N, C-alpha and C positions, 0 to 999 in steps of 0.2 A: 251514148250510154243506153244499154238495153233495158227494156221494161222490167225484166226480172231483177235488175241490180238497183232499182229505185227503192229508197227507204219507204217503209209503210208508216201510216199514221195510227194513232190509238183508235180512231174511229174504224179504220179498215181492219185492225185486229179484232175489235169488238164485233164487227159484222161477220168476220170469219167464224168466231165462236158461236154467234147466233145461227149461222148456216150449219155448222156442225151439230148444233142442237136439233135442228130440223131433221137432219139425217139420223140422229139418234132416235128421235121420236117416230120416224118412219121405219125403223128397224134395219137400216143400212149399216149402222155401227153398233157394236156392243159397248157397254159402259166402260170397259178398260181401254178400248181403242179410242173412244170419245175423249176420255180424260187425257190420254197420251197426246192426241192431236190438239186438244185445247191448250195443253201446256206448251206445245210447240207454237201454236198460234199466238199466244200471249207474249212469247219471247221472240217472235219473228222480227227480223230487222228489215228484210227486203220483200218486195212483191213475190219474188221467186220462192222465198221461204213459205209464203202463204199458198201460192199456186200449187206447190207440190202436195199439200194436204188434201187437195180436191181432184187430183188426176184420175182417181178410180171412182169418183162419185159423180152422179148426174147433178143437174141444177137443183137447188140454188147454190151458187158460189158467191163469194164476196165480190162486190163491184170495185175493181182496181183501176177503172178507166180514168179516174181523176189523177192517178199517179203516173202521169206521162211527163217526160222531160220538157222543159220550156226551152224552145229554140231561140227565142229572142233574148239577147243580152245587151244591155246598154254599155256604152264605152266605159262607164264607171264600174262595171262588173255586177251591177244589181240586176236581178232577174225581173223581167216584166212579163205580164200576161197579155192576153188579147184585150183590145179596148172595150170598155164597158159602154153599152148602149142604154143609158139610163132613160127610162120613160118610154122607149120605143117598143118594148115588149109588153106594155100594159094595155089592157082594153077597158073601155068604160063599162060600168055596171049601172043598173037603175039607181042605186044609192049614190054613186058618184055624179050622175046626171042631176039628181034632185039637189044635192049639195051645191053643185055649180049654179043652179037656178037660185038658190037661197043667197049665194054670194053675189050673183048678178043683181038680184033685187035690192040687196043691201047697198050695192054701189049705185044703182040707178035711182032708187027712191030714198034710201037712208042718208046718203051723202048730201043731196040737195036739201033734204029736210033739215039736216043738221046745220047746214049753212044758213038757211032761212031762219031757223030758231035762234041761231047765234046772233044774226044781224038784228032781228026784230025784237027778240025777247031776252037776249043776253044769255041764253042757255047753252054755253059752249060745251058743257059736259056731255051733250048728246053725241059728240064725236067719239067718245070712249066706247059706248056699246056698239056703235056702227063699225068702228075699227075692229073691235073684238069679233063681231059676227063675220066681217070680211076675212079676217085671218083664220078663224076656226073653220068656217065653211070651206074656204079655199084649200086649206091644208087637209081637211078631212075628205074632200072630194078626191084629192090625189091618193090618199091612203085607201079609199074605197075601191080604187081600180084594182083589177086582178091581173095576174100573169097570163099572157097569151099562151095558148097551147093547151 
């Protein structure tokens, strides 16, 4: 299947209208031609329908690179994409490192303290805040990491 025959998404049509707006504001399109092209962009069904609107215009153009055919098809007929590499594209930030230290301290100090307080004083409830700190700081440290690149 050729790139021009792939169906467009609503986001791609919206991006095309926004790009046409840039060309209108730069004076490359007059208002009538802008309205006509926007009408065609909003009713476009394929990438080819959108691409033809920009053949005589310089950048910006809508990004249609995500509309590529998926080559992998499972035996069941379901489309599959490339495997996701969860977590491998993330890099640590100062905030994620600090939250990891908090989680580590809760584990190394809080957990033994909770055990001792439970054994000697019967204060079993100390496990609750220690567990909450471990879960919140551990999860927040992953959330504080940012995308690489």
